[in-house]
N, C-alpha and C positions, 0 to 999 in steps of 0.2 A: 384467517388466511393472510399471510404477509405477501405483499406484492410491491414491485417497483414498476409502476405503470401496469402493463399486462403480464409481467414476468413473475411467476410464482416462485418465491424463494423459501428456503427452509425456515422453520421456527427458530428464532434467535440465532441468526447466522453469524459466523466469524468471517470477517472480510480481511483480505490481504491488502495492507496499505501500499500504495504505489511509492517506490523509492528508486531514485535515479541510479542506474548501473547496479542495482540489486535485484529488483523484481522483474527480471527478463523472463522470456518464455521457459528456459530450462528450470529456473528456480520456481516459477509459478506452477509448473506441472508437478514438481515435488511437493509443494505446499498443498496443492489440490489432493494429491495422494494421501497426505497426512491430515486431511479434514478441513482445509480452508473451503468455505462455501461460495464466496463471491470473489472474483478476481478483477483487478484493475491494472491496466498496463502502466509502465513507467510514463511519467508525464511527457507529452510531446508538444514541441513548439508549434504554434499555429503558423508562424511565419515560415518555419522550416518545412511544414507540410505543404503549404501552397507554393513553395519554391522547389518542391520535390528534392529536398536535401536528403541524401541517403541515410544519414544518422537518424533523421526524423521518420522517414517512411518505413525504415526497418522496424521501428517500434510498433507499427500497425499490426505486425504478425502475432498470431496467437494460435495455440493448439485447440482443436475442437473439444478436447477433454476438459478445458478450462471453464467452459460455460456453466453458469452465466458469467460473462466477462464484459467489462466496460473499457472503452478507450478513453484515456484522460488527455485533455488538451489544455494548454495555457496560452495566455497572450493578453494584450491590452487594447488591441484595435478591433473595433466591432466588425468591420468588413472581413478582416483576416480570420477572425474567430468563426464567422459564418461559413466562409469558404473552407476552412479547415474542418468544420463540422461535416460538411458535405463529403469531403475526402474520407474522413473517418467513418462516416455512415456507409460508404461504399465498401469498406472492409468487412462489413456485416457483423459487428459486435452485437451484444444484446442491449447495450445502452451507451450513452455518451456521458462522460464525467468531466466537469469543469474544475480545474484546480484554482481555487481562490484562497489557498492556504500556504503555499510555499514561502518561507521567510528568507530564503537565500538572497543575498544582496543583488546579484546579477539579474535575478528575476523580479524581485519586489521593487527595486529602484526604478524599474521601467513602468511600474503600475500594474504588473501582472502578479499572479499568485496573491499572497497576502498584501501586496502593495495596493491592491484595489480597496482595501479596508479603510483607506483614507478618502474614498470617493464612492460612497454607497449608491448614489443615483446611477453612476456609470456601471457599477457592478450589476445593478438590476437591469439596466438597459441592454448590456451585452448578453446577460443570461436569458432575457426574454427573446432576444434575436436568435440565440443558439437554439432555443426551444422551437422556434418557428422554422429553423433551417433543417430540421430532421424529423423523420417520422418515429424515431426511436425515443424511448424515455431519456430524459436528461437529469443527471444528478449533480450534486455539488459537494466538494470537500473544502472546508474553510476552518477558520479559527475563531476564538472568542471576540476578537477585535484587534485594534492597533496596539494599544498598550494598557497599562493598569487603569488609566483614566478614561479609556474608551473601549468598553466591552458590550456593544449593543447586539450580541448574537441572538437574543430572544426576538427582537424586532426584525433583524436581518433574515432569520430563518423563516419567519412568517411571511415577509415580503417576497422572499425567493419562492416560497410555495405559491404565492399569489401570481407570480409570473410564469409558473408552469413546471417547476422542477418536481421530480417524482420521489426523491429521497435526498437526505442530507447527512453527511458525515462531518462531525465536529471534533477538531483537536482541541483539547482543553488548555491551550496556551494562547497568548497573544502573539502578534507578529514580533513585538519587541523582545519577547522572551526567547525567541528562536527555539532551542531545545533544552534550555536551562530551567532549573527550578522544577517544582512539581506541577503536574497537570491539575487544573481545577475543574472537577466534574460537576460542580454545583450548578453552573449555568447551563451545562448540557442537560442536566436533569430538568431545569426550568423550561428549556425548549421543549422537551418531551411532554412535560406536564401542562404546557399551554393548551387549553381546550380547543384553540383554533387550528392546531397542527394535526393534519390528517395523514401526512406522508411518513414513511419510516425515518426514524432518527437513530443514527449509529454514533457511538462514542469512541474516541481515539485518544491515546495518551497514557503512557506508563503502565500498560498492561503487559507486565513482564513475567507473569507466572499464572498458573491456574487459580491460586489463592487470590491474587490481585483481580483476576477476571471476576471471580465470585463476589468480591467486595464491591465491584462496580454495578452489580445487579440492583442495588438500592436506588440507583438513579433512573431506573425504569426504561432504559433505551431498548430499542428493538433488536439490537445486536452490537457486536464489538468489532472494532477494526484494530488489527495487530500490525505494528510497524517494526521498529528496530529490534524488538525481542525475538523476532523470527529469523534474524540473520544468522546463518549457520545453525539454525535450530528449527527446521520445518516441522518437527513433530510437536511443537508447542500447541498447534491447533488440535491435534488428537488428544493431547493431555488436558487441554481446557474442556473440550467436549466431554471427555470421560469424567472429569471432576464435577462439572456442572450436572451431569446426568446421574452419577452414582455416588458422589461424595468421596470417591477414592482417587488418589493421584497415582497414575501408573508409574512403574519404575522407569528410569531413563533408559534409553537404548544402551546396549553393551558397546564396548570399544569396537568389537567386530562389526556390529550393526552400523555404528557411526562411520567407520571406515568404508563400509559398503555404500552407504548413502552418499557420502562425500565423493567417492569414486564415480558413482553414477552422475552426480551433479557436475563433476569436472568434465567427464566425457561428453555430456550433453552440452555443456558450455562451449567446449572446443568445437563440437560438431556445428553448433549454431553460429559462432562468431569467429571461427578459425583459431589456430593454436595460440598465437600471440595475444590477442585480445581476450580470448576465453580464459587463458591462464591468468592474465593480469586481473581480470574482474573476479576470479575465484578467491583471490587473496583476502578479500574482505570477509570471507565466510569462515576461514580456518579456525580463528579464535573461538567462534561460536560452536563449531562442530566439536572441538576438543577442549571445551571449557572445563576447568577443575581437574584436568589430568596432571598428576605430579610430573615434574621434570619435562614438561612439554616444550619449553622455550627453544632448545636446540632443534627440535623437529619443526617447530613453527618457522624458524629462520630458514631452514631448508625449503619448506613449502613456499615461502614468500619470495625466495630468491631464485628458485628453479625456473628455468625457461623452457623446459620440455616436458611433455606429457609423461614420458617414461620415467624421468627423474622423480616427478611428483608421485606417480603410482608406486615407485619403489619406496619412497619415504612413507607413504600411507601404509604400505605393507610392513615397514619397520614399526610403525605405531601400533598396528594390530598385534604384532608379536611381542609388544611390551607386556601383554597379559595382565592388565590392571582391572579387569572387569569387576 
């Protein structure tokens, strides 16, 4: 039986990777519908939480249907991370996740996210303090290390377990790689095969298809975390589950089905964030929803330049009537 702390989770779960301005509640609910097993919020600034910044506190929200769901926090100050943990705990998620993996300059340059990989003692100190600041299980998402010359993830994972985390998700790149090059799963496999590791180990990086997901089974992880490949493609979770369970890849959704799901996503996004922001953040998903559709470019231009719900729904209706199923 697989557990994160006392939370029973499905065998070989698929996790939705937290992505800024992507994995908001409307999209997470859709991913859950299509088979994502464990949800994690967009990362939330610890400083923003303790200062009650609206953009940060809004990210604490989640739908009950998402459970088990974790709230992910990031920061570099021990006191702020502990206070943010208390705020996040009060929102009643199932677990707290620490982001020690974000490579973006504005985060890492301050020693947060993967910036902490230059100071492992501090990483362990803050993680231990967060564990003590909540009654909920604490998990970590991180990377292999700082750069090609420094990839101590096997030791890091063991030491994080020693200070009390209950699961770890590992992206198979270094901080220096950002999102370039191929993810290296070899060290993720070494973390899992370490006989001292008793907590679930989840692998992340380059899982772009059911076939790729199956390929990663050889590394022995307890589950997979899906990131960029799910943008505008929430059904990737059900496709992976089906392929792993039956060996068959289900047919992709029809144009009509894609338009329907995209419309639902749009309306949920607008209801959640208001028309202006909801429409703006949906623009990142359209290329995924309608990938490989011939002559899609003019429709995409309409979708990403429209500023009203009705205009976008009209364009989606035009796409549906292209009849290229």
